[in-house]
C-alpha positions, 0 to 999 in steps of 0.5 A: 901600067899608069892609071890617071883619073879625068873628070868631066861633065859626063862622069869619070874618065880613067886614063891607063897607059901600059907598055908589054913585055918583048917577045923573049921575057918569061911567060909568067910576066908576060901572064901578070901583064895581059890579066886585065880583067882584074883592072877593068873589072875594078872600074864602074861601068859608068865610067869610061875606059881608054887603055893605050900603049906599047902592047908588042904584040901583032894583032894582024890585017883581018881577025874574022875570029874577034869581030868584036875586038877588032875593027877589021883594018890592021896590018901584019901577021897576028901572032901568038902575042897578038892572038893572047892578047885578042882572047883577053880583050874578048874578057873584058870586051874590049877593042882596038880602036886603031884597027876599025878605021880604013886608013893609008899604010903610012897612018897605020903603022906605029913602029918602025926600025930596021926597015921593018913595019909593024902594028904593035901600040893600041887604043883600047876602049870599052865595046861600048864606046866604040861608036864614040870614038871618032877616028884614030890614026898615026901622025907619021912625022910626029916620033915619040922615040926613036922608032915608035910613032904617035897614036891619037884618037878622036872621041866624042864627049857627049854634053847634056842638052837643057831645052830651054822653054820658051816664056810668054810675058803677063798680058791684060786679060782683055777678053774680060772686059765686057763682063766688067765694063760698069766696074773699068769706066768708073775705075777710068773716071776717078783715075783720070781725075786726079791727073793734071792735064798736060800736053801728052793727055792722050799718051796718059789716057792711054796709060790710065786705061791700060792700068785699069784693065789690069785692076779690073780683069788681072794679068795672066801668069805668062811663063810658060806656054800650055803643051798643044794637043798632042794626037792619041798614038796608037798602040804601034805608034807608042811602042816605036816612040818608045825604043826610039827615047831608050835607044836615045837615052842609051846613046847618051849613057854611052851604052848604045850605037849611034846607027841604032838610034838612027835606024829607030827614030826613023821607023818612029817617024814614019809610023807618026806621019801613018798615023796623022795621015790616018787621023787627018781623014777623020772630023777631027782631023779635020779640025786639027788642020783648021786650028794648025792653019790658023796659027801658023797664019797668025803667027806671022803678024802682030796683032792689033786687038780694040776692045770697045766698052760702052756704059750701061747709059751707052754714053761712055766709050772707053777703047783699049789697044792690046798690042800683042805677037802671035 
């Protein structure tokens, strides 16, 4: 056998190429080949295992006694070597992927010679990685040798998804203007006296007002937005969400099933919807509806907010306009 290690972003892959003894060879030689347990046991469970090659064994069309090792979509009849191979697959928890997909006859035959069609070439993966295999088939017009035909497999490599956090720009704290109106107007007058009059006087005045407001009131830090207030889930919803998260983590680690994750996701979604409907019947739920409706309405608009500040003698008026998109 030939063992090649390939490094991917999500970990190491062990790709092993094998060639089994032909029918009629000594039993000791066959036993030595089928001792895959030693090979697989030395590979950590976090690493991917793909074993492919000529096993010189017929697994048969269906194997109801080996549902975890055989996909029940093979061809032909099981022979003695096929039975021994299935026992080995059961011992080391491997799955023959090209027996698990519905294909036409030509896409299943791996060996053709003298008018005889057989399936003796297989690709094996760990049973826990079975859900990652999207397809496995023969390319009828691509021959490896005179008799053997090319067997290919499509498998998904999950990539770690990084959620980008939305960031808000820093803004002037215009809501503090009424508390600091005296300081603001004094600073605006000082800054205006230091500027020469030009044709762009009003534009310059606007910049002075904004700068003065920033000095007096300060700016927000910007960065990540505040988390919205979450619903207070009951115990049932918390448990369903916890199970969904565990299934997603197992799917990313390669130890879970995609169908199981989808099922738990639907259960969690129904539980959340039920909890929300019950919550909406309370006073707190009514307030939450109002907040959501108000947020969605303001999200569509660009608000132009004007804040007027008068001096202590009510003579001098400063207007600060802050355009922000919500």
